[in-house]
N, C-alpha and C positions, 0 to 999 in steps of 0.2 A: 643791429648795434655790434660795432667791429671789438669791444671787450668780449659780450657776452659769445660771441662766438670764438672768441682766441682762449677762453675759457671753459666751456662744455666741455665735459668728459663724457665719454659712452656710458652709459650704464655697463658691459660688461669690463669696459677697462678697471671701473671703481670696483665692481663686483668680483672681481679677481681676489681679493684682499676679505671679502665678507661672507657670512653664512649664508645658505641659501634659503629659504621660505618655497618648500615645497607644495604644493599640490596635490588633497591626496584623490584616491581615484575616483569617490565621488565627492563633487565639492563639496565643503565643508560648510557652515550654514554664515561663521565669520571667520577671516585669516586678518591676524594682525600683520602688519609686513614692518619689519625693523632693518633689513637688509635688502635681497634682491629678490622680486616676483620673477617666480621662471616660467615659464608659459606655461597656459593650462587653462581651466574652469574654474573659475569660484563664485560662490555669492557674495558677500557682501565683503567689500576689502576695508582694512582702517589701520591709517599710517596713523600710530601714537603721538603723542607733545613729543616734538626736540627727535622724534625717529627720522631716518632717512630710507628710501622705498625705489628701488631704480627698477627699472625691467625691458627690454629688448621686444618682449612679447614673443608670438602673439596672446597675448590675454582673453580672455571670454569673463566679463562679471556683470551679475544677474541681479545683483540687487543692490547695485550702489557704490562710490568709493567716495570716502571720506576722511578727509586729511585735516591733520587737528592740530594745534597752535604749535608753533614754530617749528613745522615738520614739513619733511622734502621730499615730494614724489616728483619721479623723470620717467616718462615713459615715451622708448624711442628717441630721433635727432632728427635736425630736419637732414642733417649731413647722409642718413639712410631711409632712402624715400621708399621706403617698405609699408603694407599694412601692420600696426604694434595690435590690430584687434577692434574689438566690442565692450565699450562699460554701456550698462543698460540699470537704468534707475539714479542713472545722472552725479555727476559729479559735485560732491558737497566740502569747503573748507571753509576756517574759521580762525582766521590770525598766523595762517599757515606762510611759511620762510618764502617757499618756492612750489609753483604749481607749472610741471611743464607736462606738455602731452603732446602728443605729434600724430599725424597718419592714422587717428582712431576712429571707428563711429561711436559718436556718445548719444546716446538715446535716454533723453530724461533733463534732458538739459544742464547749465553750469548755474552756480552759486559759489561765489569764492567771497569772506567780508571781510577788511582787514590784510594784517600783513607782522611779519615780525621783525619790522627794519632792514634796512640794506645791506647789512653784514653778518657773516655766521654760514651755520652749515657747511656741508662739504666742500662748497665750491668758493667761499670765505664770500663769496655775497648773493645773495640773491636774485631771482627775478621770476616771474613769470612768462610762460612762451606757451601761446595757446594757436597752433601752427596745423595748418592743413590736414583740418581735420571735419568730418561729415557733422552736424551736428544738428538733432531731431529736439527741439525746446527750446526754452527762453534761455538766455544766458545773464545772468548779474555778474559785475564787477565790479566791490565796489570797494573806496578806500585800502586800497591795497601801497604799500611803504616800502617794497624795496625796491632794488637800484633802476631797473628796466623790466617794462612791461609792452610785450609785443602780443596784438590779436591780428593775425596775418594768415593770409588766403584760406581762409573756413566758407564752410558754405554750411550757413546755419536755416533752417524753418524754426522760425520765431523771433522775434522780438532782441535785438542786445541792448544791456543797458553798461554803458563802460563810465562810472560818474567818481569821481573825488578821489583819482587815485595818482597821489602826488609824492612824486620822486626826483633824486638827486640828481639825476643822468641828464642833461638834456636833452640826448639823443631821447628819452625813454617817453613811452605810450605812443609806439606805432600801433593804428590802428587802421592797415590798408590792404589791400585786395581782398576781400572778402565780397563773399554773394551772399545776399542776405534778403530772404523773404518772408519779410515783417520789416519793424522799423530800428534805428538804431538812432540810439539817444547819450550823446557823453557832456555832459554838464561837472565841473569842479576838476578838472585833471590840470595839473603842473608836471612836468612841460603840458602844453596844450597839445593833442593830438595831431598827429606829422606823419609826415612819411620818413623823414630822416634819411638812415644810410640804407635801408630797406629795399631798394631797389624799388621799391611796391605802386600801386598804381591806387585811384580812387576807388571804394567799396561800389559796387553795385545792390544797391536796395530797391525793392519793390514800393517801402513803408515807407514812411516820413522819415529824411536827417532830421536832427535835433540838435541846436545845441552847439558846441564844441565841433564837430560833426560833419555841420549842416551843409561846406563846402569841401568835405572830403570824401 
């Protein structure tokens, strides 16, 4: 989505004006990130309500990533195709503003529920971008209401459910070029899932494709 490409800002650029969240020599039980998550190893990482956490990685998270209401989390960028690390314990978000994860290995799946509207956060508009990841576990992204949502070029071992994501951008909900070892289920999304201007291709799915993704 062209607008998203233009307004995207790397974690390094934005983070230059922010304090740095440093990992301890031994990973702490909980790391609260409100600025930059530096390269290193962590146990549980929490982005508290309304906060912004940016990282270029590589990071190793062993106890899950949790993103709270109105918060923004960005790991990596599609413009820098290098590994950003591993998140074990899954990615969990409730009413987050933006969840953007690129070139990571995610063990334990993704569970994103709700959003905080299309405007706000550090980039003035909000969007979810789950791109170029290896995801081991179930993916469920439901009820997101940001400006744009892309689920693109991921390799998933598990079912993928992308439902009731209602966004104002007619070029949103680009669910393409994924390889899914499981089923792909899409219902209630507006706009309907599409290739858009992603220059992507149909998803390769070993299980059933149902709902709005039946032909995508």
